[in-house]
Structures are given as structure tokens and as C-alpha cells.
C-alpha positions as CSV (number, residue, x, y, z in Angstrom):
1,M,-24.2,169.6,-6.1
2,V,-26.8,170.2,-2.7
3,C,-25.7,173.7,-2.2
4,C,-27.1,174.5,-5.7
5,Y,-29.5,173.3,-4.9
6,V,-30.3,174.7,-2.3
7,I,-29.2,178.0,-3.4
8,Y,-31.2,178.1,-6.6
9,C,-34.1,176.1,-6.0
10,V,-35.0,176.6,-1.5
11,M,-33.4,180.0,-0.9
12,P,-35.8,182.6,-3.5
13,E,-38.4,180.9,-1.7
14,I,-38.1,181.0,1.3
15,C,-36.6,184.5,1.0
16,L,-39.4,185.5,-1.1
17,Q,-41.5,184.2,1.7
18,A,-39.7,185.7,4.6
19,I,-40.5,189.3,2.3
20,T,-43.8,188.7,1.7
21,H,-44.4,187.5,5.3
22,S,-42.3,190.7,7.0
23,Q,-44.2,190.5,9.9
24,S,-44.1,186.7,10.3
25,E,-41.4,185.9,12.7
26,E,-41.1,182.2,11.8
27,Y,-40.5,183.3,8.4
28,Q,-38.0,185.5,8.6
29,Q,-35.9,182.7,10.8
30,K,-36.7,180.8,8.2
31,A,-34.9,182.8,6.3
32,W,-31.8,183.6,8.2
33,Q,-31.0,180.3,9.0
34,A,-31.1,179.1,4.8
35,V,-29.1,182.2,4.2
36,L,-26.8,181.8,7.0
37,P,-24.8,178.6,6.2
38,I,-24.3,180.1,2.6
39,V,-22.6,183.4,4.3
40,S,-20.3,181.8,6.3
41,R,-19.1,180.2,3.0
42,L,-19.4,183.3,1.1
43,K,-16.7,184.5,3.9
44,Q,-14.4,181.7,4.3
45,Y,-14.2,182.3,0.7
46,Y,-12.7,185.5,0.9
47,E,-10.2,185.4,3.7
48,F,-9.2,182.9,2.0
49,S,-8.4,185.1,-1.0
50,V,-7.4,188.0,0.7
51,A,-5.0,185.8,2.4
52,L,-3.7,183.9,-1.1
53,G,-3.4,187.3,-2.4
54,G,-1.0,188.7,0.8
55,F,0.8,185.7,0.3
56,L,1.0,186.0,-3.4
57,T,2.1,189.2,-2.9
58,F,4.9,187.9,-0.3
59,L,6.4,185.6,-3.4
60,W,6.8,188.6,-6.1
61,I,8.6,190.8,-3.7
62,Y,11.0,187.7,-2.4
63,F,11.7,186.2,-6.2
64,T,11.8,189.5,-7.1
65,F,14.5,190.5,-4.3
66,I,16.0,187.2,-5.3
67,G,16.6,187.4,-8.9
68,F,17.5,190.9,-8.3
69,F,20.7,189.8,-6.1
70,C,21.1,187.0,-8.9
71,L,21.5,189.4,-11.1
72,C,24.2,191.7,-9.2
73,C,25.8,188.1,-7.9
74,I,26.4,187.1,-11.8
75,G,27.2,190.2,-12.9
76,L,30.3,190.8,-10.1
77,C,31.4,187.7,-11.4
78,V,31.6,189.0,-15.0
79,C,34.2,192.0,-14.0
80,L,35.8,189.4,-11.9
81,L,35.9,187.1,-14.4
82,K,37.4,190.5,-17.0
83,C,39.1,191.9,-14.4
84,S,41.5,189.4,-14.1
85,K,42.0,188.2,-17.9
86,M,43.1,192.2,-17.7
87,K,46.0,191.2,-16.1
């Protein structure tokens, strides 16, 4: 909840001051210090989503292959049963 307060209440004011006083190093540093933790958190979310996407792709390929392999084995077993009954 504190993070939401910082983003929606404190951040716009700090950033507006930095824009208004663009020549002031003090306001620029305050804005940078306010923005940096949020940018770091967004970067972590992005990296996690990229890793999760890669893992989900791996699972999809893995289970597709396993499913195809199982269908082939079932088909082979059915064929062998039919052939054994014909003899």
C-alpha cells in the first residue's frame, strides 16, 4: 500500500518539481531517487515474465512431444493387439 501511495501521490509532485526546476540539481536528484526503486521493481517483473514465458514454452513443447509419443505408443499397441488376434 505504501508503494501505491508513493507512485500516485509523491511521485507526480517530485517529478513535476524536477521538470519545473530543470536547472536545479537538487530537484533532479530527488526525482531520480524517487523513480529508481520503482524502475528497479518494474525491471524485476519484466525479467520474471520473460523467464516464465520461456519456461511455459518449454512445458508446452515437452508435453506436446510426450502427448505425441503416448499416442504413437497407444496406436502401436492397438495394432499389435489386432495383429495378434488375426493369427
